[in-house]
C-alpha positions in Angstrom: -17.7 -16.8 -1.5 -18.7 -14.8 -4.6 -16.1 -12.8 -6.5 -18.2 -9.7 -5.8 -18.0 -10.3 -2.0 -14.3 -10.9 -2.3 -13.8 -7.6 -4.1 -15.8 -5.8 -1.4 -13.7 -7.4 1.3 -10.5 -6.2 -0.4 -11.8 -2.7 -0.7 -12.9 -2.6 2.9 -9.4 -3.9 3.9 -7.7 -1.1 2.0 -10.0 1.6 3.6 -9.2 0.1 7.0 -5.5 0.0 6.5 -5.5 3.6 5.4 -7.6 4.6 8.4 -5.3 2.6 10.7 -2.4 4.8 9.4 -4.4 8.0 10.0 -5.8 8.6 6.5 -9.5 8.9 5.8 -10.9 8.7 2.3 -12.2 12.3 2.8 -8.6 13.4 3.2 -7.9 12.1 -0.2 -11.1 13.5 -1.7 -10.1 17.0 -0.4 -6.8 16.8 -2.3 -8.7 15.6 -5.4 -11.1 18.6 -5.1 -8.1 21.0 -4.8 -6.6 19.5 -7.9 -9.8 19.7 -10.0 -11.4 22.9 -8.8 -9.8 25.1 -11.4 -10.8 22.8 -14.2 -14.3 21.5 -13.4 -16.8 24.2 -12.6 -19.2 23.1 -9.9 -17.2 20.1 -8.8 -18.2 18.8 -5.4 -16.5 16.8 -2.6 -19.1 14.1 -3.3 -17.9 13.8 -6.9 -14.3 13.6 -5.7 -15.1 11.0 -3.1 -16.9 8.9 -5.8 -13.7 9.0 -7.9 -11.5 8.1 -4.9 -13.6 5.1 -4.3 -13.5 4.2 -8.1 -9.7 4.3 -7.9 -9.5 2.1 -4.8 -11.6 -0.8 -6.3 -8.9 -1.5 -8.9 -6.9 -4.6 -8.1 -3.5 -3.2 -9.0 -4.0 -0.1 -7.0 -5.1 -2.2 -4.0 -2.0 -4.3 -4.3 0.3 -1.2 -4.4 -1.4 0.3 -1.3 -1.1 -3.0 0.6 2.5 -3.4 -0.3 3.5 0.2 0.5 1.7 0.3 3.9 3.2 -3.1 4.8 6.7 -1.9 4.1 6.1 1.2 6.3 4.8 -1.0 9.1 7.7 -3.4 8.9 10.2 -0.6 9.0 8.5 0.8 12.1 8.7 -2.7 13.7 12.4 -2.9 12.8 11.7 -6.1 10.8 13.6 -5.1 7.7 17.3 -5.6 7.3 19.8 -2.9 6.7 20.2 -0.7 4.8 16.6 -0.9 3.8 15.4 -0.2 7.3 17.4 3.0 7.6 16.4 4.1 4.0 12.7 3.8 4.9 12.9 5.1 8.5 14.7 8.2 7.3 12.7 8.6 4.1 16.0 8.9 2.3 15.6 11.3 -0.6 17.5 9.2 -3.1 15.6 6.0 -2.4 12.8 6.6 -4.9 11.1 3.2 -4.8 8.2 4.8 -2.9 7.5 7.1 -5.8 7.9 4.2 -8.3 5.2 2.3 -6.4 3.0 5.4 -6.4 3.5 5.7 -10.2 2.1 2.2 -10.7 -1.2 3.8 -9.3 -1.2 6.9 -11.5 -0.1 5.1 -14.6 -3.6 3.5 -14.7 -4.9 6.9 -15.7 -2.4 8.0 -18.3 -0.1 11.0 -18.6 -2.6 13.3 -16.7 -2.2 10.9 -13.7 1.6 11.3 -13.9 1.5 15.1 -14.0 -1.1 15.3 -11.2 1.1 13.1 -9.0 4.2 15.2 -9.8 2.4 18.3 -8.7 1.0 16.7 -5.5 4.3 15.2 -4.6 6.0 18.6 -4.9 3.4 20.8 -3.2 2.4 18.3 -0.5 -1.3 19.2 -0.4 -3.6 18.4 2.6 -2.8 15.4 4.7 0.3 14.6 2.5 2.2 17.4 4.3 1.4 15.9 7.7 2.4 12.4 6.5 5.6 13.7 5.0 6.7 15.6 8.1 9.0 13.7 10.3 8.7 14.5 14.0 11.9 14.3 16.0 12.0 11.0 18.0 8.9 9.6 16.2 9.2 6.0 15.1 6.3 6.3 12.6 7.3 5.5 9.0 5.2 7.0 6.2 7.8 6.7 3.5 5.4 4.9 1.2 2.1 6.2 2.6 2.5 9.9 1.7 3.2 9.0 -1.9 0.4 6.4 -2.0 -2.1 9.0 -0.8 -0.8 11.5 -3.3 -1.1 8.9 -6.1 -4.6 7.9 -5.1 -5.7 11.6 -5.1 -3.9 12.2 -8.4 -5.5 9.2 -10.0 -8.9 10.3 -8.7 -8.3 13.8 -10.1 -7.4 12.2 -13.4 -10.6 10.1 -13.3 -12.6 13.3 -12.8 -10.8 15.0 -15.7 -11.5 12.0 -18.0 -15.2 12.1 -17.1 -15.8 15.9 -17.1 -13.5 17.0 -19.9 -14.8 19.7 -22.2 -14.5 18.2 -25.7 -16.0 21.0 -27.7 -12.6 22.5 -28.8 -11.3 19.1 -29.8 -14.5 18.2 -31.7 -14.4 21.5 -33.5 -10.8 20.8 -34.6 -11.8 17.5 -36.1 -14.4 19.2 -38.2 -12.0 21.6 -39.8 
C-alpha cells in the first residue's frame, strides 16, 4: 500500500468516527464560518469546508481525534477504571485533560488557534452546544468530542485567517 493511500484511509477513518458520534464535517465548517465571517469578507462555506479538511489530514490532529473519541467510547462502555470513568461520564469541570488534548490540535496553528478555541469553548457554537449538553439518564459521553470539534473548527478558522490575512497595514509599517 502506498503512503498516499494510507493517509487517505486515515482521513476516511477520522471522518467516519466523527460521523458515528453524530458530527458531520459540515457542522464543523459552519462553526468555522461563524468564526471568520467578521474578518474575511465574502467567505463561503466551501472555503471553510476546505480548511476543515486541511486540518483533518494532519497526522497529529488525527491522533488527537482518535484518542479522544476512543476515551469517550470506553467511558460509555464502562471499560475505564475509577475515578477516570466517573470524571469522563460526568464531564467533571476540573478534569481538563479534554481541553489539553484539544489544545494539541489548535497549537498547530499558533496563538490565533488558541484564542479561537478559547472563544469556541466558552460560547459553545453550533453542534458543540448539543455535544456539551448532558441529557438526564443518557449514557452518551462527549467529554472529549465537544472539545475536539471546537478545536478542529478553531484550527480551520486559524488556517483561513493565515491564508486570507490582509497584510497591507503590516507591509506599510515595514516601509516606514
